[in-house]
mmCIF file of the C-alpha atoms, coordinates in Angstrom:
data_MODEL
# 
_entry.id   MODEL 
# 
loop_
_atom_site.group_PDB 
_atom_site.id 
_atom_site.type_symbol 
_atom_site.label_atom_id 
_atom_site.label_alt_id 
_atom_site.label_comp_id 
_atom_site.label_asym_id 
_atom_site.label_entity_id 
_atom_site.label_seq_id 
_atom_site.pdbx_PDB_ins_code 
_atom_site.Cartn_x 
_atom_site.Cartn_y 
_atom_site.Cartn_z 
_atom_site.occupancy 
_atom_site.B_iso_or_equiv 
_atom_site.pdbx_formal_charge 
_atom_site.auth_seq_id 
_atom_site.auth_comp_id 
_atom_site.auth_asym_id 
_atom_site.auth_atom_id 
_atom_site.pdbx_PDB_model_num 
ATOM 1   C CA . MET A 1 1   ? 0.000   0.000   0.000  1.00 0.00 ? 1   MET A CA 1 
ATOM 2   C CA . SER A 1 2   ? 1.499   3.359   -0.936 1.00 0.00 ? 2   SER A CA 1 
ATOM 3   C CA . ASP A 1 3   ? 1.476   6.505   1.152  1.00 0.00 ? 3   ASP A CA 1 
ATOM 4   C CA . ASN A 1 4   ? -1.112  8.084   -1.123 1.00 0.00 ? 4   ASN A CA 1 
ATOM 5   C CA . SER A 1 5   ? -3.582  5.198   -0.894 1.00 0.00 ? 5   SER A CA 1 
ATOM 6   C CA . THR A 1 6   ? -3.355  5.193   2.914  1.00 0.00 ? 6   THR A CA 1 
ATOM 7   C CA . TYR A 1 7   ? -3.795  8.974   2.929  1.00 0.00 ? 7   TYR A CA 1 
ATOM 8   C CA . ASP A 1 8   ? -6.807  8.648   0.606  1.00 0.00 ? 8   ASP A CA 1 
ATOM 9   C CA . GLN A 1 9   ? -8.242  5.885   2.806  1.00 0.00 ? 9   GLN A CA 1 
ATOM 10  C CA . LEU A 1 10  ? -7.863  8.128   5.873  1.00 0.00 ? 10  LEU A CA 1 
ATOM 11  C CA . ILE A 1 11  ? -9.579  11.126  4.267  1.00 0.00 ? 11  ILE A CA 1 
ATOM 12  C CA . LYS A 1 12  ? -12.405 8.949   2.908  1.00 0.00 ? 12  LYS A CA 1 
ATOM 13  C CA . LEU A 1 13  ? -13.016 7.383   6.343  1.00 0.00 ? 13  LEU A CA 1 
ATOM 14  C CA . LEU A 1 14  ? -13.033 10.726  8.151  1.00 0.00 ? 14  LEU A CA 1 
ATOM 15  C CA . ASP A 1 15  ? -15.300 12.367  5.560  1.00 0.00 ? 15  ASP A CA 1 
ATOM 16  C CA . GLU A 1 16  ? -17.738 9.424   5.627  1.00 0.00 ? 16  GLU A CA 1 
ATOM 17  C CA . ARG A 1 17  ? -17.926 9.667   9.433  1.00 0.00 ? 17  ARG A CA 1 
ATOM 18  C CA . GLY A 1 18  ? -18.272 13.463  9.446  1.00 0.00 ? 18  GLY A CA 1 
ATOM 19  C CA . ALA A 1 19  ? -15.084 13.943  11.463 1.00 0.00 ? 19  ALA A CA 1 
ATOM 20  C CA . ARG A 1 20  ? -13.786 17.402  12.269 1.00 0.00 ? 20  ARG A CA 1 
ATOM 21  C CA . TYR A 1 21  ? -10.219 17.774  11.058 1.00 0.00 ? 21  TYR A CA 1 
ATOM 22  C CA . ARG A 1 22  ? -7.753  20.226  9.544  1.00 0.00 ? 22  ARG A CA 1 
ATOM 23  C CA . LEU A 1 23  ? -4.891  19.494  7.164  1.00 0.00 ? 23  LEU A CA 1 
ATOM 24  C CA . ILE A 1 24  ? -1.551  21.180  7.775  1.00 0.00 ? 24  ILE A CA 1 
ATOM 25  C CA . ASP A 1 25  ? 1.119   21.272  5.057  1.00 0.00 ? 25  ASP A CA 1 
ATOM 26  C CA . HIS A 1 26  ? 4.758   21.593  6.163  1.00 0.00 ? 26  HIS A CA 1 
ATOM 27  C CA . PRO A 1 27  ? 8.282   20.700  5.033  1.00 0.00 ? 27  PRO A CA 1 
ATOM 28  C CA . PRO A 1 28  ? 8.802   16.904  4.933  1.00 0.00 ? 28  PRO A CA 1 
ATOM 29  C CA . GLU A 1 29  ? 9.436   15.642  8.474  1.00 0.00 ? 29  GLU A CA 1 
ATOM 30  C CA . GLY A 1 30  ? 8.415   12.548  10.406 1.00 0.00 ? 30  GLY A CA 1 
ATOM 31  C CA . ARG A 1 31  ? 9.973   13.056  13.837 1.00 0.00 ? 31  ARG A CA 1 
ATOM 32  C CA . THR A 1 32  ? 7.342   14.174  16.341 1.00 0.00 ? 32  THR A CA 1 
ATOM 33  C CA . ASP A 1 33  ? 9.612   16.525  18.264 1.00 0.00 ? 33  ASP A CA 1 
ATOM 34  C CA . ILE A 1 34  ? 10.653  18.360  15.093 1.00 0.00 ? 34  ILE A CA 1 
ATOM 35  C CA . VAL A 1 35  ? 7.332   18.433  13.214 1.00 0.00 ? 35  VAL A CA 1 
ATOM 36  C CA . SER A 1 36  ? 5.199   19.555  16.183 1.00 0.00 ? 36  SER A CA 1 
ATOM 37  C CA . PRO A 1 37  ? 6.524   23.162  16.163 1.00 0.00 ? 37  PRO A CA 1 
ATOM 38  C CA . MET A 1 38  ? 5.984   23.255  12.371 1.00 0.00 ? 38  MET A CA 1 
ATOM 39  C CA . ARG A 1 39  ? 2.341   22.334  12.936 1.00 0.00 ? 39  ARG A CA 1 
ATOM 40  C CA . GLY A 1 40  ? 1.932   24.699  15.885 1.00 0.00 ? 40  GLY A CA 1 
ATOM 41  C CA . ASN A 1 41  ? 0.983   22.052  18.436 1.00 0.00 ? 41  ASN A CA 1 
ATOM 42  C CA . GLU A 1 42  ? 2.386   21.196  21.838 1.00 0.00 ? 42  GLU A CA 1 
ATOM 43  C CA . LEU A 1 43  ? 4.353   17.956  21.917 1.00 0.00 ? 43  LEU A CA 1 
ATOM 44  C CA . ARG A 1 44  ? 1.821   16.338  24.274 1.00 0.00 ? 44  ARG A CA 1 
ATOM 45  C CA . GLN A 1 45  ? -0.933  16.892  21.641 1.00 0.00 ? 45  GLN A CA 1 
ATOM 46  C CA . ALA A 1 46  ? 0.949   14.821  19.056 1.00 0.00 ? 46  ALA A CA 1 
ATOM 47  C CA . ALA A 1 47  ? -0.075  11.202  18.547 1.00 0.00 ? 47  ALA A CA 1 
ATOM 48  C CA . LYS A 1 48  ? 3.220   9.274   18.408 1.00 0.00 ? 48  LYS A CA 1 
ATOM 49  C CA . CYS A 1 49  ? 2.550   5.952   16.651 1.00 0.00 ? 49  CYS A CA 1 
ATOM 50  C CA . MET A 1 50  ? 4.841   2.931   16.932 1.00 0.00 ? 50  MET A CA 1 
ATOM 51  C CA . VAL A 1 51  ? 4.381   -0.648  15.714 1.00 0.00 ? 51  VAL A CA 1 
ATOM 52  C CA . VAL A 1 52  ? 5.344   -3.137  18.418 1.00 0.00 ? 52  VAL A CA 1 
ATOM 53  C CA . MET A 1 53  ? 6.000   -6.858  17.987 1.00 0.00 ? 53  MET A CA 1 
ATOM 54  C CA . VAL A 1 54  ? 4.901   -9.169  20.810 1.00 0.00 ? 54  VAL A CA 1 
ATOM 55  C CA . LYS A 1 55  ? 5.938   -12.821 20.898 1.00 0.00 ? 55  LYS A CA 1 
ATOM 56  C CA . GLN A 1 56  ? 3.603   -15.152 22.741 1.00 0.00 ? 56  GLN A CA 1 
ATOM 57  C CA . GLY A 1 57  ? 5.745   -18.224 23.151 1.00 0.00 ? 57  GLY A CA 1 
ATOM 58  C CA . LYS A 1 58  ? 7.863   -19.444 20.240 1.00 0.00 ? 58  LYS A CA 1 
ATOM 59  C CA . LYS A 1 59  ? 5.216   -19.726 17.547 1.00 0.00 ? 59  LYS A CA 1 
ATOM 60  C CA . VAL A 1 60  ? 2.819   -16.787 17.948 1.00 0.00 ? 60  VAL A CA 1 
ATOM 61  C CA . THR A 1 61  ? 3.685   -13.210 17.000 1.00 0.00 ? 61  THR A CA 1 
ATOM 62  C CA . LYS A 1 62  ? 1.230   -10.346 17.393 1.00 0.00 ? 62  LYS A CA 1 
ATOM 63  C CA . TYR A 1 63  ? 1.576   -6.705  16.370 1.00 0.00 ? 63  TYR A CA 1 
ATOM 64  C CA . VAL A 1 64  ? 0.307   -3.683  18.265 1.00 0.00 ? 64  VAL A CA 1 
ATOM 65  C CA . LEU A 1 65  ? -0.042  -0.123  17.035 1.00 0.00 ? 65  LEU A CA 1 
ATOM 66  C CA . ALA A 1 66  ? 0.903   1.773   20.178 1.00 0.00 ? 66  ALA A CA 1 
ATOM 67  C CA . VAL A 1 67  ? -0.214  5.415   20.278 1.00 0.00 ? 67  VAL A CA 1 
ATOM 68  C CA . VAL A 1 68  ? 1.169   7.661   22.998 1.00 0.00 ? 68  VAL A CA 1 
ATOM 69  C CA . PRO A 1 69  ? 1.492   11.422  23.565 1.00 0.00 ? 69  PRO A CA 1 
ATOM 70  C CA . GLY A 1 70  ? 4.454   12.962  21.754 1.00 0.00 ? 70  GLY A CA 1 
ATOM 71  C CA . ASP A 1 71  ? 6.164   13.936  24.998 1.00 0.00 ? 71  ASP A CA 1 
ATOM 72  C CA . ARG A 1 72  ? 6.147   10.356  26.328 1.00 0.00 ? 72  ARG A CA 1 
ATOM 73  C CA . LYS A 1 73  ? 7.730   7.017   25.399 1.00 0.00 ? 73  LYS A CA 1 
ATOM 74  C CA . VAL A 1 74  ? 6.090   3.690   24.645 1.00 0.00 ? 74  VAL A CA 1 
ATOM 75  C CA . ASP A 1 75  ? 6.290   1.382   27.687 1.00 0.00 ? 75  ASP A CA 1 
ATOM 76  C CA . LEU A 1 76  ? 7.131   -1.915  25.987 1.00 0.00 ? 76  LEU A CA 1 
ATOM 77  C CA . ASN A 1 77  ? 6.757   -3.887  29.219 1.00 0.00 ? 77  ASN A CA 1 
ATOM 78  C CA . ALA A 1 78  ? 3.196   -2.609  29.695 1.00 0.00 ? 78  ALA A CA 1 
ATOM 79  C CA . ILE A 1 79  ? 2.330   -3.908  26.220 1.00 0.00 ? 79  ILE A CA 1 
ATOM 80  C CA . LYS A 1 80  ? 4.106   -7.204  26.928 1.00 0.00 ? 80  LYS A CA 1 
ATOM 81  C CA . ARG A 1 81  ? 2.018   -7.673  30.103 1.00 0.00 ? 81  ARG A CA 1 
ATOM 82  C CA . ARG A 1 82  ? -1.213  -6.652  28.332 1.00 0.00 ? 82  ARG A CA 1 
ATOM 83  C CA . LYS A 1 83  ? -0.618  -9.212  25.564 1.00 0.00 ? 83  LYS A CA 1 
ATOM 84  C CA . ASN A 1 84  ? 0.786   -11.958 27.838 1.00 0.00 ? 84  ASN A CA 1 
ATOM 85  C CA . GLY A 1 85  ? 3.979   -11.797 25.840 1.00 0.00 ? 85  GLY A CA 1 
ATOM 86  C CA . THR A 1 86  ? 7.247   -13.607 26.345 1.00 0.00 ? 86  THR A CA 1 
ATOM 87  C CA . TYR A 1 87  ? 9.223   -11.056 24.297 1.00 0.00 ? 87  TYR A CA 1 
ATOM 88  C CA . VAL A 1 88  ? 8.523   -7.527  23.050 1.00 0.00 ? 88  VAL A CA 1 
ATOM 89  C CA . SER A 1 89  ? 10.308  -5.062  20.777 1.00 0.00 ? 89  SER A CA 1 
ATOM 90  C CA . PHE A 1 90  ? 9.606   -2.419  18.180 1.00 0.00 ? 90  PHE A CA 1 
ATOM 91  C CA . ALA A 1 91  ? 8.786   -4.028  14.840 1.00 0.00 ? 91  ALA A CA 1 
ATOM 92  C CA . ASN A 1 92  ? 11.416  -3.662  12.149 1.00 0.00 ? 92  ASN A CA 1 
ATOM 93  C CA . PRO A 1 93  ? 10.697  -0.835  9.689  1.00 0.00 ? 93  PRO A CA 1 
ATOM 94  C CA . GLU A 1 94  ? 9.687   -3.139  6.820  1.00 0.00 ? 94  GLU A CA 1 
ATOM 95  C CA . ILE A 1 95  ? 7.020   -4.897  8.897  1.00 0.00 ? 95  ILE A CA 1 
ATOM 96  C CA . ALA A 1 96  ? 5.837   -1.632  10.482 1.00 0.00 ? 96  ALA A CA 1 
ATOM 97  C CA . GLU A 1 97  ? 5.437   0.014   7.081  1.00 0.00 ? 97  GLU A CA 1 
ATOM 98  C CA . ARG A 1 98  ? 3.646   -2.995  5.574  1.00 0.00 ? 98  ARG A CA 1 
ATOM 99  C CA . LEU A 1 99  ? 1.144   -3.198  8.440  1.00 0.00 ? 99  LEU A CA 1 
ATOM 100 C CA . ALA A 1 100 ? 0.624   0.568   8.714  1.00 0.00 ? 100 ALA A CA 1 
ATOM 101 C CA . GLY A 1 101 ? 0.511   1.234   4.977  1.00 0.00 ? 101 GLY A CA 1 
ATOM 102 C CA . SER A 1 102 ? 2.912   4.167   5.219  1.00 0.00 ? 102 SER A CA 1 
ATOM 103 C CA . VAL A 1 103 ? 6.551   4.899   5.964  1.00 0.00 ? 103 VAL A CA 1 
ATOM 104 C CA . VAL A 1 104 ? 7.914   5.181   9.484  1.00 0.00 ? 104 VAL A CA 1 
ATOM 105 C CA . GLY A 1 105 ? 7.352   8.740   10.656 1.00 0.00 ? 105 GLY A CA 1 
ATOM 106 C CA . THR A 1 106 ? 3.948   8.906   8.957  1.00 0.00 ? 106 THR A CA 1 
ATOM 107 C CA . ILE A 1 107 ? 2.172   6.010   10.690 1.00 0.00 ? 107 ILE A CA 1 
ATOM 108 C CA . LEU A 1 108 ? -1.426  6.893   11.493 1.00 0.00 ? 108 LEU A CA 1 
ATOM 109 C CA . PRO A 1 109 ? -3.064  6.447   14.912 1.00 0.00 ? 109 PRO A CA 1 
ATOM 110 C CA . LEU A 1 110 ? -5.595  4.208   13.133 1.00 0.00 ? 110 LEU A CA 1 
ATOM 111 C CA . SER A 1 111 ? -5.301  0.619   11.976 1.00 0.00 ? 111 SER A CA 1 
ATOM 112 C CA . PHE A 1 112 ? -6.702  -0.471  8.634  1.00 0.00 ? 112 PHE A CA 1 
ATOM 113 C CA . THR A 1 113 ? -5.764  -4.139  9.147  1.00 0.00 ? 113 THR A CA 1 
ATOM 114 C CA . SER A 1 114 ? -6.826  -6.808  11.627 1.00 0.00 ? 114 SER A CA 1 
ATOM 115 C CA . GLU A 1 115 ? -3.134  -7.781  11.938 1.00 0.00 ? 115 GLU A CA 1 
ATOM 116 C CA . LEU A 1 116 ? -2.467  -4.599  13.895 1.00 0.00 ? 116 LEU A CA 1 
ATOM 117 C CA . GLU A 1 117 ? -4.229  -4.124  17.249 1.00 0.00 ? 117 GLU A CA 1 
ATOM 118 C CA . LEU A 1 118 ? -4.671  -0.466  18.180 1.00 0.00 ? 118 LEU A CA 1 
ATOM 119 C CA . ILE A 1 119 ? -3.838  0.435   21.791 1.00 0.00 ? 119 ILE A CA 1 
ATOM 120 C CA . VAL A 1 120 ? -3.930  4.093   22.823 1.00 0.00 ? 120 VAL A CA 1 
ATOM 121 C CA . ASP A 1 121 ? -2.617  5.587   26.044 1.00 0.00 ? 121 ASP A CA 1 
ATOM 122 C CA . PRO A 1 122 ? -5.457  7.619   27.686 1.00 0.00 ? 122 PRO A CA 1 
ATOM 123 C CA . LYS A 1 123 ? -2.970  10.398  28.518 1.00 0.00 ? 123 LYS A CA 1 
ATOM 124 C CA . LEU A 1 124 ? -3.150  11.309  24.818 1.00 0.00 ? 124 LEU A CA 1 
ATOM 125 C CA . PHE A 1 125 ? -6.558  12.873  25.441 1.00 0.00 ? 125 PHE A CA 1 
ATOM 126 C CA . GLU A 1 126 ? -5.645  14.932  28.507 1.00 0.00 ? 126 GLU A CA 1 
ATOM 127 C CA . GLY A 1 127 ? -5.957  18.682  28.127 1.00 0.00 ? 127 GLY A CA 1 
ATOM 128 C CA . THR A 1 128 ? -6.580  18.843  24.383 1.00 0.00 ? 128 THR A CA 1 
ATOM 129 C CA . ASP A 1 129 ? -9.485  18.900  21.936 1.00 0.00 ? 129 ASP A CA 1 
ATOM 130 C CA . GLU A 1 130 ? -7.326  17.968  18.931 1.00 0.00 ? 130 GLU A CA 1 
ATOM 131 C CA . LEU A 1 131 ? -4.730  15.322  18.142 1.00 0.00 ? 131 LEU A CA 1 
ATOM 132 C CA . PHE A 1 132 ? -1.928  16.066  15.690 1.00 0.00 ? 132 PHE A CA 1 
ATOM 133 C CA . PHE A 1 133 ? -0.191  13.490  13.500 1.00 0.00 ? 133 PHE A CA 1 
ATOM 134 C CA . ASN A 1 134 ? 1.402   13.027  10.094 1.00 0.00 ? 134 ASN A CA 1 
ATOM 135 C CA . ALA A 1 135 ? -1.350  11.990  7.694  1.00 0.00 ? 135 ALA A CA 1 
ATOM 136 C CA . ALA A 1 136 ? 0.465   9.041   6.078  1.00 0.00 ? 136 ALA A CA 1 
ATOM 137 C CA . ARG A 1 137 ? 2.694   11.653  4.416  1.00 0.00 ? 137 ARG A CA 1 
ATOM 138 C CA . LEU A 1 138 ? 5.878   13.389  5.502  1.00 0.00 ? 138 LEU A CA 1 
ATOM 139 C CA . ASP A 1 139 ? 4.684   16.746  4.141  1.00 0.00 ? 139 ASP A CA 1 
ATOM 140 C CA . ARG A 1 140 ? 1.145   16.849  5.497  1.00 0.00 ? 140 ARG A CA 1 
ATOM 141 C CA . SER A 1 141 ? -0.249  16.501  8.983  1.00 0.00 ? 141 SER A CA 1 
ATOM 142 C CA . MET A 1 142 ? -3.706  16.446  10.439 1.00 0.00 ? 142 MET A CA 1 
ATOM 143 C CA . ALA A 1 143 ? -5.378  17.968  13.470 1.00 0.00 ? 143 ALA A CA 1 
ATOM 144 C CA . LEU A 1 144 ? -8.286  15.649  14.324 1.00 0.00 ? 144 LEU A CA 1 
ATOM 145 C CA . HIS A 1 145 ? -10.906 16.365  16.967 1.00 0.00 ? 145 HIS A CA 1 
ATOM 146 C CA . VAL A 1 146 ? -10.413 14.026  19.953 1.00 0.00 ? 146 VAL A CA 1 
ATOM 147 C CA . ASP A 1 147 ? -14.087 13.025  20.176 1.00 0.00 ? 147 ASP A CA 1 
ATOM 148 C CA . ASP A 1 148 ? -14.157 12.070  16.497 1.00 0.00 ? 148 ASP A CA 1 
ATOM 149 C CA . TYR A 1 149 ? -10.927 10.104  16.847 1.00 0.00 ? 149 TYR A CA 1 
ATOM 150 C CA . LYS A 1 150 ? -12.333 8.168   19.810 1.00 0.00 ? 150 LYS A CA 1 
ATOM 151 C CA . ALA A 1 151 ? -15.554 7.369   17.914 1.00 0.00 ? 151 ALA A CA 1 
ATOM 152 C CA . ILE A 1 152 ? -13.789 6.278   14.726 1.00 0.00 ? 152 ILE A CA 1 
ATOM 153 C CA . SER A 1 153 ? -10.727 4.470   16.068 1.00 0.00 ? 153 SER A CA 1 
ATOM 154 C CA . ASP A 1 154 ? -12.457 1.985   18.389 1.00 0.00 ? 154 ASP A CA 1 
ATOM 155 C CA . ALA A 1 155 ? -9.114  1.732   20.180 1.00 0.00 ? 155 ALA A CA 1 
ATOM 156 C CA . THR A 1 156 ? -8.347  -0.158  23.338 1.00 0.00 ? 156 THR A CA 1 
ATOM 157 C CA . LEU A 1 157 ? -7.385  2.389   26.010 1.00 0.00 ? 157 LEU A CA 1 
ATOM 158 C CA . GLU A 1 158 ? -4.511  1.244   28.223 1.00 0.00 ? 158 GLU A CA 1 
ATOM 159 C CA . PRO A 1 159 ? -1.717  3.040   30.055 1.00 0.00 ? 159 PRO A CA 1 
ATOM 160 C CA . ILE A 1 160 ? 1.204   2.150   27.738 1.00 0.00 ? 160 ILE A CA 1 
ATOM 161 C CA . SER A 1 161 ? 3.441   5.190   28.076 1.00 0.00 ? 161 SER A CA 1 
ATOM 162 C CA . GLN A 1 162 ? 6.151   6.442   30.394 1.00 0.00 ? 162 GLN A CA 1 
ATOM 163 C CA . GLU A 1 163 ? 7.944   9.767   30.789 1.00 0.00 ? 163 GLU A CA 1 
# 
């Protein structure tokens, strides 16, 4: 899946659901700490999205799309406990990009595949009405209303971040 098809899929989904969002064009950048000032958002308002691999024994591998506030880190051990894992790590870039449908740095806080379980840290919603993230493109971001994100994402809410 190319960046453009994932971007198109995102826009179609949000428009069909009547979501409130704004698009923000900026120089190409995928690192949350660098792109946030370009977008004009506080780091804590950014949805940082990481694909995590969880081994359950020797034969079962699951993938989680972990979404945390931009000023926090993914707590891999919290995800490992949640998934009853025996081993946990960030997925390699090739797997992350295949599952997410976009390049690392542009991964959406939404999953369009059943292979990728969406888990969101509730701290992401504290003190903000909008979430900011790259919209499956390095040169375009989105500000999405929190209530619309919650309604559309159907995410599992779990504390999976640390300072």
